[in-house]
C-alpha positions as CSV (number, residue, x, y, z in Angstrom):
1,M,0.0,0.0,0.0
2,K,2.8,2.4,0.9
3,K,4.6,1.5,-2.3
4,N,1.5,2.3,-4.3
5,L,1.1,5.7,-2.7
6,I,4.8,6.5,-3.4
7,I,4.3,5.6,-7.1
8,I,1.1,7.7,-7.3
9,G,2.8,10.6,-5.6
10,L,5.8,10.5,-8.0
11,L,3.4,10.3,-11.0
12,F,1.5,13.4,-9.8
13,Y,4.7,15.3,-9.2
14,T,5.9,14.4,-12.7
15,V,2.6,15.5,-14.3
16,L,2.6,18.7,-12.3
17,A,6.2,19.5,-13.2
18,F,5.6,18.7,-16.9
19,G,2.5,20.9,-16.9
20,F,4.3,23.9,-15.4
21,S,7.2,23.5,-17.8
22,N,4.9,23.3,-20.8
23,G,2.4,25.9,-19.8
24,F,-0.5,23.5,-19.3
25,I,-0.8,24.3,-15.6
26,A,0.5,27.7,-14.7
27,V,0.0,30.2,-12.0
28,S,2.0,33.3,-12.8
29,E,1.9,36.9,-12.0
30,V,2.9,39.4,-14.7
31,Q,5.2,42.0,-13.1
32,A,4.8,45.6,-14.1
33,A,7.8,46.7,-16.3
34,D,9.6,49.9,-16.9
35,W,10.2,51.2,-20.4
36,Y,12.9,53.9,-21.1
37,V,12.2,56.0,-24.2
38,T,15.5,57.4,-25.5
39,N,14.8,57.7,-29.2
40,P,12.7,60.8,-30.2
41,A,11.6,59.2,-33.5
42,D,7.9,58.4,-33.9
43,S,8.1,54.7,-34.8
44,P,5.9,51.7,-33.9
45,V,8.6,49.2,-34.5
46,V,11.9,50.8,-33.3
47,F,12.8,49.9,-29.7
48,G,13.2,52.9,-27.5
49,C,10.6,55.0,-29.3
50,L,7.5,56.3,-27.4
51,R,5.0,54.8,-29.8
52,H,6.7,51.4,-29.7
53,A,6.7,51.5,-25.9
54,I,2.9,52.3,-25.8
55,I,2.1,49.6,-28.2
56,N,4.2,46.9,-26.6
57,A,3.7,47.8,-22.9
58,H,1.4,45.7,-20.7
59,H,-1.2,46.9,-18.2
60,G,0.4,48.6,-15.2
61,D,3.7,49.4,-17.0
62,T,5.5,52.7,-16.6
63,I,7.1,54.6,-19.5
64,Y,9.9,57.0,-18.7
65,L,10.7,59.8,-21.2
66,D,13.9,61.6,-21.8
67,S,14.7,65.4,-21.9
68,T,13.8,66.0,-25.5
69,T,10.9,66.8,-27.9
70,Y,8.9,63.9,-29.4
71,F,7.3,65.0,-32.7
72,L,4.4,62.8,-33.7
73,N,3.2,61.7,-37.1
74,R,-0.3,60.8,-35.7
75,P,-2.0,60.7,-32.4
76,L,-1.0,58.3,-29.6
77,F,-3.9,56.0,-28.7
78,I,-3.6,54.5,-25.2
79,Q,-5.7,51.4,-24.7
80,K,-3.9,50.0,-21.6
81,D,-3.4,51.1,-18.0
82,L,-0.1,53.0,-18.2
83,S,2.0,55.7,-16.5
84,I,4.0,58.1,-18.7
85,I,6.6,60.1,-16.8
86,G,8.8,62.8,-18.2
87,K,11.7,64.9,-16.8
88,G,9.7,68.1,-16.3
89,R,7.3,70.2,-18.3
90,R,10.1,72.4,-19.7
91,R,12.3,69.4,-20.6
92,T,10.0,66.7,-22.0
93,I,7.8,67.8,-24.8
94,I,5.3,65.7,-26.8
95,D,4.4,67.7,-29.9
96,G,1.4,66.7,-32.1
97,N,3.3,68.6,-34.9
98,G,-0.1,69.5,-36.5
99,N,-0.8,65.9,-37.3
100,G,-3.9,65.4,-35.1
101,R,-4.4,65.5,-31.4
102,V,-1.6,64.3,-29.1
103,F,-3.3,61.7,-26.9
104,R,-6.5,59.6,-27.1
105,V,-7.3,57.6,-23.9
106,A,-9.7,54.7,-24.4
107,T,-12.8,54.1,-22.3
108,G,-12.0,52.5,-18.9
109,R,-8.3,52.8,-19.1
110,K,-6.3,54.2,-16.2
111,V,-3.6,56.5,-17.3
112,K,-1.2,58.8,-15.5
113,I,0.8,61.4,-17.4
114,A,3.3,63.4,-15.3
115,M,6.0,66.1,-15.9
116,V,5.6,66.6,-19.6
117,R,4.4,69.3,-22.0
118,I,1.6,68.4,-24.5
119,T,1.5,70.8,-27.4
120,G,0.9,71.1,-31.2
121,G,-2.3,69.1,-31.3
122,V,-5.0,70.0,-33.8
123,G,-7.7,67.4,-33.1
124,G,-8.6,64.4,-35.2
125,P,-8.3,62.5,-37.3
126,W,-11.1,60.6,-35.5
127,N,-13.7,62.8,-34.0
128,P,-12.0,65.9,-35.3
129,E,-14.4,68.2,-33.4
130,K,-13.3,66.9,-30.0
131,G,-10.1,67.6,-28.1
132,G,-7.3,69.5,-29.8
133,G,-4.6,68.2,-27.5
134,I,-6.2,65.3,-25.5
135,Y,-9.4,63.3,-26.0
136,N,-10.0,61.3,-22.7
137,S,-12.7,58.7,-22.3
138,G,-10.9,56.8,-19.6
139,N,-9.5,57.7,-16.1
140,L,-6.8,60.2,-16.8
141,V,-4.6,61.9,-14.2
142,L,-2.3,64.8,-15.2
143,V,0.4,65.7,-12.7
144,R,2.7,68.7,-13.1
145,T,1.9,68.7,-16.8
146,V,1.3,71.5,-19.2
147,V,-1.3,71.4,-22.0
148,I,-0.4,74.4,-24.2
149,G,-0.8,75.7,-27.7
150,N,-3.3,73.2,-29.0
151,V,-5.9,74.3,-31.5
152,L,-9.3,72.9,-32.6
153,D,-10.5,74.6,-35.8
154,V,-13.7,73.2,-37.3
155,S,-16.6,74.6,-39.2
156,G,-19.4,73.0,-37.1
157,R,-19.3,72.3,-33.3
158,G,-16.0,72.2,-31.6
159,Y,-15.3,70.9,-28.1
160,G,-12.2,71.5,-26.1
161,G,-9.2,73.1,-27.7
162,G,-6.9,71.7,-25.0
163,I,-8.8,68.8,-23.6
164,F,-12.0,67.0,-24.3
165,N,-13.2,64.8,-21.4
166,D,-16.2,62.4,-21.3
167,G,-14.5,60.1,-18.8
168,N,-12.8,60.9,-15.5
169,L,-10.1,63.6,-15.5
170,T,-7.9,64.8,-12.6
171,L,-5.5,67.7,-12.9
172,I,-2.9,68.1,-10.1
173,K,-0.5,71.0,-10.2
174,S,-1.0,71.3,-13.9
175,Y,-1.5,74.0,-16.5
176,V,-4.0,74.3,-19.4
177,I,-2.9,77.5,-21.1
178,E,-3.0,79.2,-24.5
179,N,-5.3,76.6,-26.2
180,T,-8.0,77.6,-28.8
181,T,-11.3,76.4,-30.1
182,I,-12.5,78.0,-33.3
183,A,-15.8,76.7,-34.5
184,G,-19.3,77.5,-35.7
185,F,-20.5,76.7,-32.1
186,S,-17.5,76.8,-29.8
187,F,-17.4,75.0,-26.5
188,G,-14.4,75.3,-24.2
189,G,-11.2,76.9,-25.3
190,G,-9.2,75.1,-22.7
191,I,-11.3,72.2,-21.5
192,Y,-14.7,70.7,-22.4
193,N,-16.1,68.4,-19.8
194,S,-19.1,66.1,-20.0
195,G,-17.8,63.6,-17.5
196,D,-16.2,64.1,-14.1
197,I,-13.3,66.5,-13.6
198,I,-11.3,67.4,-10.5
199,I,-8.9,70.3,-10.7
200,I,-6.4,70.8,-7.8
201,R,-3.7,73.5,-7.5
202,S,-3.9,74.0,-11.3
203,N,-4.0,76.9,-13.7
204,I,-6.5,77.3,-16.6
205,S,-5.4,80.5,-18.3
206,E,-5.2,82.4,-21.6
207,N,-7.4,80.1,-23.5
208,I,-9.9,81.2,-26.2
209,S,-13.3,79.9,-27.3
210,E,-14.1,81.7,-30.5
211,A,-17.2,81.2,-32.7
212,I,-17.4,82.0,-36.4
213,N,-20.3,82.4,-38.8
214,F,-22.4,84.2,-36.2
215,G,-22.3,81.3,-33.8
216,P,-22.1,81.4,-29.9
217,A,-18.9,80.9,-27.9
218,Y,-19.1,79.2,-24.5
219,G,-16.5,78.8,-21.8
220,G,-13.2,80.5,-22.7
221,G,-11.4,78.5,-20.1
222,I,-13.8,75.7,-19.3
223,E,-17.1,74.5,-20.7
224,N,-18.7,72.1,-18.2
225,S,-21.8,70.0,-18.8
226,G,-20.8,67.3,-16.3
227,D,-19.5,67.4,-12.7
228,L,-16.6,69.7,-11.9
229,I,-14.7,70.2,-8.6
230,M,-12.0,72.8,-8.4
231,R,-9.8,73.5,-5.4
232,R,-7.0,76.0,-4.9
233,S,-6.8,76.8,-8.6
234,K,-6.8,79.7,-10.9
235,V,-8.9,80.5,-14.0
236,S,-7.6,83.7,-15.5
237,G,-7.2,85.6,-18.8
238,N,-9.6,83.4,-20.8
239,T,-11.9,84.7,-23.5
240,A,-15.2,83.6,-25.0
241,K,-15.9,85.6,-28.1
242,G,-18.7,85.1,-30.7
243,H,-22.1,86.3,-31.9
244,S,-22.8,85.6,-28.2
245,G,-20.0,85.3,-25.6
246,I,-21.0,83.2,-22.6
247,G,-18.7,82.4,-19.7
248,G,-15.4,84.0,-20.3
249,G,-13.7,81.9,-17.6
250,I,-16.2,79.1,-17.0
251,N,-19.6,78.2,-18.5
252,N,-21.4,75.7,-16.4
253,D,-24.4,73.7,-17.6
254,G,-23.8,70.9,-15.2
255,N,-22.7,70.8,-11.5
256,I,-19.8,72.9,-10.3
257,T,-18.1,73.3,-6.9
258,I,-15.3,75.9,-6.5
259,R,-13.2,76.2,-3.3
260,R,-10.4,78.6,-2.4
261,S,-9.8,79.5,-6.0
262,L,-9.3,82.6,-8.2
263,V,-11.4,83.5,-11.2
264,A,-9.9,86.8,-12.6
265,G,-9.4,88.8,-15.8
266,N,-11.6,86.7,-18.0
267,I,-13.7,88.2,-20.8
268,A,-17.1,87.3,-22.3
269,E,-17.5,89.2,-25.6
270,G,-20.7,89.2,-27.6
271,V,-20.2,90.8,-31.0
272,Y,-23.9,91.1,-31.7
273,E,-26.1,89.6,-29.1
274,D,-25.5,88.4,-25.5
275,A,-22.3,88.9,-23.4
276,V,-22.9,87.2,-20.1
277,G,-20.7,85.9,-17.3
278,G,-17.3,87.5,-17.8
279,G,-16.0,85.3,-15.0
280,I,-18.6,82.6,-14.7
281,S,-21.9,81.9,-16.4
282,T,-23.8,79.1,-14.6
283,G,-27.1,77.4,-14.2
284,K,-28.5,76.8,-10.7
285,N,-26.2,73.9,-9.7
286,F,-23.1,75.7,-8.3
287,M,-21.3,76.4,-5.1
288,I,-18.5,78.8,-4.6
289,T,-16.7,78.9,-1.2
290,G,-13.7,80.9,0.0
291,S,-12.8,82.2,-3.5
292,R,-12.2,85.5,-5.3
293,I,-14.0,86.6,-8.5
294,L,-12.1,89.7,-9.6
295,R,-11.8,92.0,-12.6
296,N,-13.7,90.0,-15.1
297,T,-15.6,91.6,-18.0
298,A,-18.7,91.1,-20.1
299,T,-18.7,93.4,-23.1
300,G,-20.3,94.1,-26.5
301,G,-23.6,92.8,-27.8
302,D,-27.1,94.0,-27.1
303,Y,-27.4,92.4,-23.7
304,V,-24.5,92.6,-21.3
305,W,-24.9,91.0,-17.8
306,G,-22.9,89.6,-15.1
307,G,-19.3,90.8,-15.3
308,G,-18.4,88.6,-12.4
309,I,-21.1,85.9,-12.3
310,Y,-24.2,85.4,-14.4
311,T,-26.7,82.9,-13.2
312,G,-30.2,81.9,-14.1
313,Y,-30.9,81.1,-10.4
314,F,-29.2,82.3,-7.2
315,E,-29.4,81.7,-3.5
316,P,-27.1,83.5,-1.1
317,Y,-25.8,80.3,0.3
318,Q,-24.2,79.5,-3.1
319,L,-21.6,82.2,-2.5
320,R,-19.8,81.6,0.8
321,N,-16.9,83.7,2.1
322,T,-16.2,84.8,-1.5
323,I,-15.0,88.2,-2.7
324,V,-16.7,89.4,-6.0
325,R,-15.1,92.7,-6.9
326,G,-14.0,94.9,-9.7
327,N,-16.0,93.2,-12.4
328,I,-17.6,95.1,-15.3
329,P,-20.4,96.0,-15.8
330,D,-21.7,94.4,-12.6
331,Q,-20.7,91.8,-9.9
332,V,-23.5,89.2,-10.0
333,Y,-26.5,89.1,-12.2
334,A,-29.2,86.6,-11.4
335,E,-32.4,86.2,-13.5
336,F,-34.2,84.7,-10.5
């Protein structure tokens, strides 16, 4: 009996060992890998290039970039959970080179991009009306990153010269500056959001939402139709300019919470009709706490309202410990 048990045990050990060695029975854990991008060329097949690393990386891998400029031939489409880390926003530059947007993040993917500059995007080639620099449908976190100098120029509706987000987006110590949307109906010079966005210690400045062909322009800095939370951040020097200019800094058609932030020096310019909400134009779902709304302007057009804040509905509790001052032509205009 003991001899039989020994034989059975040896047979089981042999099958198990054979199975492991031939891949039939395998319990393995894929370890996250690091990729080092040292070649600035845009190639899917050359090892050491950014596009090659994105294509060949596995979920959870980290791609480290060098101090150089990566000029793209077409957008980078991220369909995996990845981290992309540069050497600093002045040293590591990813340039769309006028060949479409810079990044597209697929639905459900978790992506972190840190310490890079994202520039030179022009939207497209897929969904050319959405996202000059970035089109995010996943869970994207930007840390110490600059999105600058991207342009969305379309004849119809245009959404987000810098970033289009219909997923989850978090900005931490980042900048969205000097981006432009030019469109028949223009929504968000810097950012268009229809998903969820959290902005922390970041700067949304000098963006332009410009409408052509007698169309309206919304949200020079941010156009929000989703949920937006902003803390300790700045929205300044943005412009919404069109037949109607609505929300020079922010236009909110969703839900917005602003805490300890500055909205200053933004302009809503209506060439022919309305100019409303130089700083912020919003529906009833907003809360602003411990912030400053300063020196914003609504100008031009037949109807000019709300240099600081324009809202269709207002209750005093929606502005707490907030300074609204120096706005033109008025501080807060509420229809109801």
